C-alpha positions as CSV (number, residue, x, y, z in Angstrom):
1,X,154.6,115.4,119.4
2,X,151.9,117.4,117.6
3,X,150.8,114.2,115.9
4,X,150.5,112.4,119.3
5,X,148.4,115.3,120.7
6,X,146.2,115.3,117.6
7,X,145.6,111.5,117.9
8,X,144.7,111.9,121.6
9,X,142.2,114.7,120.8
10,X,140.6,112.7,118.0
11,X,140.4,109.6,120.3
12,X,138.8,111.6,123.1
13,X,136.3,113.1,120.6
14,X,135.3,109.7,119.4
15,X,134.9,108.4,122.9
16,X,132.7,111.4,123.8
17,X,130.6,111.0,120.7
18,X,130.0,107.3,121.3
19,X,129.1,107.9,125.0
20,X,126.6,110.6,124.0
21,X,124.9,108.2,121.5
22,X,124.5,105.5,124.2
23,X,122.6,108.0,126.5
24,X,120.2,109.1,123.8
25,X,116.6,108.0,124.4
26,X,115.1,105.6,121.9
27,X,112.6,107.3,119.6
28,X,109.0,106.4,120.2
29,X,106.7,105.7,117.2
30,X,104.8,108.8,116.2
31,X,101.4,107.1,116.5
32,X,100.7,104.6,119.3
33,X,97.6,102.5,119.4
34,X,96.3,103.1,122.9
35,X,94.1,100.6,124.8
36,X,91.1,103.1,124.7
37,X,91.4,103.3,120.9
38,X,91.3,99.5,120.6
39,X,88.3,99.3,123.0
40,X,86.4,101.9,120.9
41,X,87.2,100.0,117.7
42,X,85.9,96.7,119.2
43,X,82.7,98.4,120.5
44,X,82.1,99.9,117.0
45,X,82.5,96.5,115.4
46,X,80.1,94.9,117.9
47,X,77.5,97.6,117.2
48,X,78.0,97.2,113.4
49,X,77.6,93.4,113.6
50,X,74.6,93.6,115.9
51,X,72.9,96.1,113.5
52,X,73.5,93.9,110.5
53,X,72.3,90.8,112.3
54,X,69.2,92.8,113.3
55,X,68.5,93.6,109.6
56,X,69.0,89.9,108.6
57,X,66.8,88.8,111.5
58,X,64.0,91.0,110.3
59,X,64.3,89.5,106.8
60,X,64.1,86.0,108.3
61,X,61.1,86.9,110.5
62,X,59.3,88.6,107.6
63,X,59.3,85.3,105.6
64,X,58.1,82.7,108.2
65,X,57.4,80.1,105.4
66,X,61.1,80.1,104.4
67,X,63.3,78.0,106.7
68,X,66.7,79.6,107.3
69,X,69.6,77.7,108.9
70,X,72.3,79.4,110.9
71,X,75.8,78.5,110.0
72,X,78.7,78.2,112.5
73,X,80.5,81.0,110.7
74,X,77.8,83.7,111.4
75,X,75.7,83.7,108.3
76,X,72.3,82.2,107.4
77,X,71.1,80.2,104.4
78,X,68.0,78.5,102.9
79,X,67.6,76.0,100.1
80,X,65.8,77.0,97.0
81,X,66.6,73.7,95.3
82,X,67.8,70.9,97.6
83,X,69.5,67.7,96.6
84,X,68.9,65.0,99.2
85,X,70.3,62.2,97.2
86,X,74.0,63.1,97.1
87,X,76.1,63.1,100.3
88,X,79.3,64.6,98.9
89,X,80.2,68.3,99.2
90,X,83.2,70.2,97.8
91,X,86.4,70.0,99.8
92,X,89.8,71.5,99.6
93,X,91.5,70.6,96.3
94,X,88.2,70.2,94.4
95,X,87.2,72.5,91.5
96,X,83.6,73.8,91.9
97,X,81.5,75.1,89.0
98,X,78.8,77.5,90.1
99,X,76.8,80.5,89.2
100,X,75.7,83.2,91.6
101,X,73.9,86.5,91.9
102,X,74.5,89.3,94.5
103,X,71.7,91.4,95.9
104,X,71.4,93.9,98.7
105,X,69.1,93.0,101.6
106,X,66.1,94.7,99.9
107,X,66.5,92.3,97.0
108,X,68.0,94.8,94.5
109,X,70.4,93.1,92.1
110,X,74.0,94.4,92.5
111,X,75.7,91.9,90.2
112,X,73.5,89.6,88.0
113,X,74.2,86.0,87.4
114,X,74.9,86.9,83.8
115,X,77.6,89.4,84.8
116,X,79.3,86.9,87.1
117,X,79.1,83.6,85.2
118,X,80.6,81.2,84.8
119,X,82.5,80.6,88.0
120,X,85.3,78.0,88.3
121,X,86.7,77.9,91.8
122,X,89.6,75.9,93.2
123,X,88.2,75.2,96.7
124,X,90.1,76.8,99.6
125,X,93.0,77.6,97.2
126,X,91.6,80.8,95.6
127,X,90.7,84.1,97.1
128,X,86.9,84.6,97.0
129,X,84.3,86.2,99.3
130,X,84.7,84.6,102.7
131,X,81.0,83.7,102.9
132,X,81.0,81.9,99.5
133,X,84.3,80.2,100.4
134,X,82.5,78.5,103.4
135,X,79.0,78.3,101.9
136,X,80.0,76.3,98.8
137,X,81.4,73.6,101.0
138,X,77.9,73.0,102.5
139,X,76.3,72.4,99.1
140,X,75.6,69.3,97.0
141,X,75.6,69.2,93.2
142,X,72.7,70.9,91.5
143,X,71.6,72.7,94.7
144,X,70.5,76.4,94.7
145,X,71.1,78.1,98.1
146,X,70.3,81.7,99.2
147,X,72.8,83.0,101.6
148,X,72.4,86.0,103.9
149,X,75.9,87.3,104.6
150,X,76.8,90.1,107.2
151,X,79.4,92.4,105.7
152,X,82.3,90.7,107.5
153,X,81.5,87.5,105.5
154,X,81.1,89.6,102.3
155,X,83.4,92.5,101.3
156,X,84.0,94.0,104.8
157,X,84.6,97.6,105.5
158,X,86.1,98.3,102.1
159,X,83.3,97.0,99.9
160,X,84.5,96.0,96.4
161,X,85.4,99.5,95.3
162,X,82.8,99.2,92.6
163,X,79.1,98.5,93.3
164,X,79.3,97.1,96.9
165,X,79.6,99.7,99.6
166,X,81.5,99.5,102.8
167,X,80.0,97.4,105.6
168,X,77.2,96.1,103.3
169,X,75.4,92.9,104.1
170,X,74.5,90.8,101.1
171,X,72.1,88.3,99.8
172,X,73.8,85.7,97.5
173,X,71.9,83.1,95.4
174,X,74.3,80.3,94.5
175,X,73.8,77.4,92.2
176,X,76.4,74.6,92.4
177,X,76.4,72.8,89.1
178,X,79.2,70.3,89.8
179,X,82.6,69.8,91.4
180,X,85.5,67.5,90.6
181,X,88.9,66.7,91.9
182,X,91.6,69.1,90.9
183,X,93.6,66.4,89.1
184,X,90.6,65.3,87.0
185,X,90.0,69.0,86.1
186,X,93.7,69.4,85.0
187,X,93.3,66.3,82.7
188,X,90.1,67.7,81.2
189,X,91.9,71.0,80.4
190,X,94.8,69.1,78.9
191,X,92.5,67.1,76.6
192,X,90.6,70.2,75.5
193,X,93.9,71.9,74.7
194,X,95.0,68.9,72.6
195,X,91.7,68.9,70.8
196,X,92.0,72.6,69.9
197,X,95.6,72.1,68.7
198,X,94.6,69.1,66.4
199,X,91.7,70.9,64.8
């Protein structure tokens, strides 16, 4: 009899505990992104982009002899050396060989070409600066192009944690030496490796 009473008490206690759990309110996240916070963030970004575009616009206007073209992605570029004979440009799956230099908008060198060379880039399959990723695909072999990148096309609000600060627009001078299909590049690498092994 005592065992039956004990079982009934335990059973009632379990029912009571489970019903209490069902009525508890779900916990809310500690921090909630409110609509007003998002609106403020969007406004800040708009002001930032407008300010950077203003700086770039003043550079373009201060050099009326240099013809800058506006890209669809929100940066500007001009040809220092143009190749009008070739029609092909790098596409996804090509390997591009290029050199480049990074300056601030006042023309001060941040990273020299010597520091950054040589560059071998698997087009659209490697992670590089967004502006370069797009800009290289506009270029023909043996062209040199100067790009004016707002920070969102450069290193964004983080910078590169070295020499490039947060929200820093950049001037990049890029020379595209050549580009070949990925398969052809792999064959070249294999041949070079065989040659070094046989020597």
